[in-house]
N, C-alpha and C positions, 0 to 999 in steps of 0.2 A: 504493499500498499505506500510505501516510501514514495514511489515515483507520481503517484495521483496526488500528492499534496502539493505539487506545484498546480493545480489546477485552482485551488483555494482563491488567489487574486481575480481570476476570472469569474468564480461562482459567486464572489464577493459583490460584483459589479453588475451583478443582476438579483439581488437579494431580494429585492420585491417581489420579483416573480416566483423566486423559489418560496419564499416565506408564504407568500398568499396560496400558491399551489400546494405546499406539502399542508397548509393550514385547510384547503379542500378536501385533502387526501383523509385527514382524520376525521373531518365533518361528515365525509359520505360514507366512511366506516360507521360512524356511530349511525347514522340514519339507516344504512343498510342490515345492519344487525339488529334492529327493530322490526324485521320483516319476520324472522322467526317466531318472536315474541306474540305478535299479532296472529300468526300462523295459529301456535298454540292454543291462544285464546278462543280462535275460530273451531278447531278439532273438540278442544274439551266443551266447549258451547253445544255442537252436536252430540256428545257422549251424554249430555245433561238433559238432551232434548231441550232444550233451552228456544227462547223465541227466535226465527229467524233474523230479526233485527240484528242482533247479536253478532252472527254470522255475518250478514251484511255489513254491519260495522267494523270488522275484524277485515274483510276483504278491501273496503275502502281506504282504510290504513294502510294497509299492505301495497296498495296501487300508491298511494302518497307518498309514502316513505321511498320506494322504488321510482318513481318520478323525480321526486327531488336529489335521491342519491345519483340517480343519472346524471342528472344536471351538473351536480357536485362533480362526479368522475369526468366529464368532458372537460367543466373548467379545469381541471387540474392538469387533465392530458394536453390541453393547448397550452396552459400557462408552462407546465416544466418541458414539454418537448419545443416549444419555441424558444426557451430559455436556453436550452441545448443548442439550438442552430445558433444563437448568436454568440454560445462560448466557442462554438465550433470557428465560427466568423472570426472572429478575435484572435483566436490562437492562430489560424492561417495566417492572417496579417502580421501577426507578433514573429511566425516563424519565416514567412517571405523577407519580412523587412530584415530581420538578423540575416537570413541567406545573402540580402544585398550589400550587408557591412563585412562580411568574412572576405579572407584574404585569398590570393591566388593560390597559395600553397594548399589551401582547404581545399580549393576545387580539382588541384593536380592528385590530391589522395582519396577523392571520393567521386564513385561513379553517379553520372546524373541519373541513372534510373532508379538507384537506391534514394536519392533526394526528391525525386516525383514521388515512388512508393510512400515515403513518408508525408509527405506533403498532401497526399490523397487517402489513401487505405488506412494509415493510421490513424490519421486525424477523424476518419467516419468511426473506427474502434473508439477515440475518445470520448467523442461526442454521445455513442450510446452509454458510455458511464455518466457522462454527464445530465442526461435525460432517463430514459428508461431504468436504467440499473437503481439511479436514485429513488425514484417514484416508485420501483416495486418494492424495493428493500423497507424504505418508511411505510408503505402499503401493508405491508406484511407483519413489520413489528408493529404497529396500531391495531390492525385488526385482531392480533393475537392479545394484545392487552385487553381488549375490550369484550372479544368473542370468551376469551379463557375464564372470567369471572361469570360471564352469563352462563355456561356451562357447569360451573362450580356450583352456582346455583341451583341448578336442577337436580344433581348428583355429583359429590366429592369423589365418590367410589368410582365412578363411571368415568369422568372427568380423567382421573390419574390413571385407569387401565388404558383408555383411550390415547391418551397423549403419549404413552410408554413407548410405542413403536416411534414418535416422532423423534424421541429423544438422538435415535439414529442417524438425522439430519445432519447435523454439525459435524459428524466422525465423516460421512459420505463428501460433504462440502470441503473439507479441509483436505483430506486425501487426493481425491479425484482434481478438486481446485489446482493444485500443485502441479498435477500431469496436465492438465489443459492449460495453463500457464506457460509451461516449457515447451510443449507444442506449438500453442500459439505465437510465441517467440521465434520456433524454429520457421514455422510458416510466413511471417512476415519478413525473415532475413531470406528466403526462398524468392518471397515474391518481388524483392528488391534486385535480386540478381534476375530475374525473370525480365522484369520491366526494364533493366539496363540492357540484357542482350536485345529486346524487340528496339528499343531506342537506338542502339549502335546501328543495327542492321536495316532500320529503317532510314535513318540519315546517310549510311553508306552504301545504300542499296546500288549505285552504280558500279560503286568498286565489286561489290558480292557477285554482280552481273558480268563484269568486264573477266572476271578471271573464273567465271564458272563454278561459284561457290555456292548455289542456291541448295543444292542436295546437303551440302556439308553443312551449311547454316541449319538448314531444316532439320535435320538429323540433331545437332546438338541443340537446338530449341527443344525439340520433342523429347531429350532427355532432360533438359532442365524442367520442361513442363511435366514429364514421368514423376521427377520428383515432387514437384512441387504437389501434385494429385496424392502421391504416398502420404505424404506429411500432412495432408488434408484428410485423407481416408483415417489417418492414425488419431486426428484430434477428433473425426466423426465417431470413431470407435470409443473413445473416452466419454464424447458427451452422450452417446448412445445408452452408455451403462448408466450415466448420471440420471436420464429422465424416468426409466424404468425402475432403479432402485427407489426414487422419490415414490412412483406411482404404487410400488408395492408396499412401501411401508405406511402410505396412504390407505391403500386397502385394507391393510391388515388392522388398521384402527378400525375401519368402517366394518370388518368382521366380529371385534371384540363388541360393538356399539350394539349389533344385531343380536350376539349371543346373551351378553349380559346384560344390555338394557333390554331385551325382551324378557329375561329373566324378572328382571324390577319390576316391568310393566304388568306381568302374568301375577306377582306377587302384591302388586297393588303400591307398591313404593314410588312408580313414577307414573302419570296419565301417560294415556295416549298421545295426547297433543305435547306434552313434554319431550317424551320418546323422539316424536318427530320432529320439534324443533333441534332436540340435540343433534339427530343427524344432519340437519340442516347446518347447524353451526359447524359441525366437524367438516361437512363438505365444503363450505365458507374457508375454513382455515387450511384445509390441505391443498386445494388448489393454489393461494398464496405461498404455499411450502415449495410447491412443485416451480412456481414462478420465481422464488426466490434463489431456486438453483439455476435456473436461466441467469438471472441477476448476477450470480457470482460468477458464472462463464462470462459475462460480459464485462465484470471487473476484471477478472483475471487477464482476457483479453488486452483491455484497455490499459492496464499496466503496462504489459509488454509492450504497447505500441507508447505509451507517455515513454516509458523508458528510452525508446529509439528516439523520440522528437527531443526530448530531455537531452539526449547525447550531442544533438546538433546545436541545441539552445547553449549549453554548456562551452560550445566550441568558440572561445575569444577570439576575434579578430586580432590578427597581429599588428594589422595597421590601423591606427587609432587617430583621433584628433588629440592635440598636444593637450596636457593638463593646464598650461599657461600659454595660451595661444598671442602668438604675435601676426600682427597685420604687415602685409607688404606695404610697401612705400606709395603713396598716390600715383596712378598710373600716368604717365606723359609719354606715350608712345611705347616703344619698344622695350624689353628688359633685359637685363644682362644674366648669364648662366655662368657658376664655376662650380668646380668640381676640386677639392680638397684634399688629397692623399685617401682617394674612397677606394675601398677593398669590398667584397663581396663573397659569401659564400651560402648557398642553398641550405637552410636547415637541415633536411635530409640528408647533404652531403658533410656535416658536421665532422671536422678530422679528416678529410679527403681530399685538401685541397681548397684555395681560392679561385674561382670563377674569373675575379677581376683583382688586379694586383696593383696598389699606388697609383690611380690614375686621377691627373692633375689637369687641368685644361680651365680658360675663361673663353667664353664668347660675349664681345661686347654687343651692347644694345644696337638691333637692327642689322647685325654681321650674322652672316652665315658660317655653319661648321658642318662637314661631312664627314662621316665616319665609314669606313671600309675595313674589310679582312674577310679571311675565309670563314665558311661556316663554323659555328662554334667558337668563335673567337670571344664572344661575350660582346658583340654590338647590342643585340636586342636587350640584353639584362641591363646594360649602361642607361639606355634612354629610358627604358621602363622604372628605374630609379627617380627619374627626375619626376614623373607624375606618381610615386610613389606604390607602385605597384607592389615594389619590395624597398626597404630599407638599407642602407650601406651597414655591413658589419662593422667599418671602420670607416674614419674621415666621415666628411661633411659636403653636401650639395646646397649650393646658395642662390637664390633668386634676388637680384638688387641687393646683396648683402646680408637677406635672411635665411637661416637655414629650413629647410623645407619642412624639415620635421617638427618647427615650432610654429607653421600655419596650419588654419583649420583646412581639412582636406577639400571641403567644395570651394572655398576662395582658391587652392593651388591651382585645382583642376579648372577653375572657370579661366586661368590665366594662360592656359594651354591646349592646343587643337593637335590630337593625338591620332595619328593613322597606325595601327598596330599592324604587324606582320601579319595575322590573320584577319583577314577582313570577315567582318559579321554584320549583316544585314536582317533585320526584323521582318515580320510577315505583316506590314503595313504596304502606303504606297511608297512610291520612290520620292516622292515630295516629302512626306514624315519622315521618311529615313536619312534626307538631306538636311534637313531643317532641324530636327532632332530638339524640338523647343525655341529656337530662334523666331523671331518674327517672319512674316511671310510678307516683308517688305521690297520685294524686286531684287534681294541678294541670290534667290534661287537659281536666276538666270544668268548673275555674273560668275559666280562660283562653278555651276557647271561648265560654263565657257572654258574657264580656267583648265577644268580638272578634263575637258576634250570629252565630256558627257552628252554634249548635245548631239554628238554624231548618232549615238547610240537612240535616241528618242523615236525616229523614224521606224525603227522597229519592234517599239513597244506599242501596244493597243490604244492606250489612253495616255501616250507622255508620262508625264509626271505622275498623273494619278492613277497610273497602272500598279495593283497589287501586287507586290511580290511573293513569291513562294517562299518556302523555308528556308532560311540563309540565303534569300536570294537566288534561290535555284534556277529561277527564270534569267538570271543574267550569268554574260560569262565571267570566267574570273578576272580579265582586263576589265569588265564594265563595273565589275563589284569595288576593284580597288580605285577605279576614278569615281564611284559614288562616295567613297570612303574620303578620299580626297577632299570632295565639294563641301560633306558632312564637317570636314575639320574646318575649313575655311569660312563654311557659314556662320561658325560661333564669333567670327571675327576676334581671334585671341591674339595678344602680342607676340606670343610664341606660339611657333609650329614644330612640330616632331613627324618625320615622316619616317618609320622604319621598314624599308626595304619594299616601300608602297606600288613600285613600278616592277616589280618581278612579273608580274603577268600581263603585260603591256609589250607590244612589238617595240622595235628600236625606233621607228618612224614615229609612233603615237608619243612614245617616250619622250622624242625629242620634243614633239609640241607641246606635251604638259610642262617639261621643264622651261621653254620658252613661256608659257604662260605663268608658271610659277614668278618667274623672276619680277614681274610686275606685282603677282598678288603678294610676294613674299617681303617686296619692298616697305621698308619700315617696322617690320617685323625680327624677331631673331628666329632662326630656323636653324633646326639641326635634320639632316638627311643622312639615313642610314643606308645602305647598298653593299652588294655585292659587284656592280657594275660602274667602272670608270668614269661611263659617258655620264653618269646619273650624278657624279661629283666633282666633276672636272673645273665647274664654275663657281665653287665654292669659296670663301674668303679665306679658309683653312681647311687642311684634310688630314684626319688622322687615321694612321694605320695602327688597327690592332691586329695582335698574333699571340695567342696562347694567354688571352686576357689582359696583356700589357700593350702600353704605346711604344711602338717600337721606330715609327717614324710619325714627323708632323711638319705640315708645310703647304706651300700651294701646288697646284697641280706641275706648273714649269720644274719648279724648285725638287719635287720628288721625282720626277724623273730624271733630272740631272744628276741625282745620287746614285743612280743604277741600284736600288735597294731591292725592299720588299714591293713597294707601290709599282713600280717598273715592270717587277716580273709580274703583279697581277694585272698590269694593263697590255702586257704583251702575251699573256695566257690567253686573254679574252679576246684581242685581234685575231689570235691565231683559230681560236673556236669560230668567230664571225667570218672568216676565210676559209673554212673547212664547210661552214652550214651555205656560204654563197655557192660552193663547188657541187655540194650534194643538191642544191637548189636547181642547180644550172643542170646536173645531169638529168633531174626528175623531169623539169620541163621539157628537155631534148627528149 
């Protein structure tokens, strides 16, 4: 039950709903338990051959309490079930908001399918605790507190014997409840694996088909699905034992009432009306006991699910707002960027060497810096630290002389237009993807022109209002990159960072985009990361990274003259372009 205690703040928020609903539970039970008493009076009146008015009066009273009790139970269900929906709504918002704050390292180690399962299936299980489980537990408890005294009033001996089998209920609940909890936890974990497999295969369906892996992936899914089925059947077996045991114990109580109660009636110690009323009381008590077993099942499953949700909520973001925030100086155009002795090691690689070593440089306001190097040299990690995807392991990063770790995240990221290496587009219109919160004041056309995106508009059925598929699947790789560049420029930031943002476009388009960017980036501080020399040659300064270190720096002509690492990269790319040209000519010939 420890995991479910975290629900208390959410339940307190709707205490009026819960308080009123639980009060209606008590009142409805008080009215419904009057029915057997009036039934007893009617039967006893028939036994005495009394006037039919007494029987009619008892019947009318039974109808009245049934009507009022039914109305109260309707109200209790409406209040408690609607409150549980609100709790689910709040918890889902809390979970999603928390996921938006978690750091990049969290998403590198957590499968997307697992997060989807916890945000849907697990939340549903928790809602069942916040609504039906609470309702039935309170309903059973209050009904027992009202009914047992009424049964004792008829016959203490009969009550004691009839309730004796029901004492086995707590034992059944404790023993089988633990089994149900463990099996429910295993099911939820397997559901996460299953969901993640579906998510990956749907997202990567083109790769699956290209490599003819449909059969292999289908067989893999069938295996996961078989395991999920096996675990559900194991849970069904436990639940299948649960309810029959409860029914058996309730039936045993009914047998005792029939035998012992019948003897009491024959002996004249209990009237026929009281005997019938006692049987009705027992039936009213046994069914909630069975429902209590179902509620215990819900609690066990809900606790397993709440534990999985709590494990996410307990995962604290590694990148947070500063305790003592410091504002950047008032913006007067572009901003300066400086790295001072920056080193970085991924947390999961602690003790296995640094990714970046003693990185120091400065970019003056309005100037451009290019970073080039082989794959794995640390280029992307370096620029991701500017927007605080990661924080340095040593040293500091400054914007206009202020350490980025002391600037509120929203303020910092508002100053930077960032185009990451992996382009992501939302399932929205192209217009919404480019503007992404920026005003539609005419800037859309300007930034699309700079990014050479306007050339793609004739191919789109509704132009900027074309709805994109998942991750922009109905655009080519180059079109997606151009949309991402336009999106960064639309925010009108003083700093622009392009992380290999032209890798998917051809050389001619790259040249046109770079030409457009020269004017668009004028008056902004820019950092361009690329593995192509053609994309960085016009930068005010070029850094060459190798093995996480700056091995060369200077302008394009200066670096060519040194006959070092940069010149080697340029020469290799020229050879690759020449070979590609020869292949193209042979193909056309």
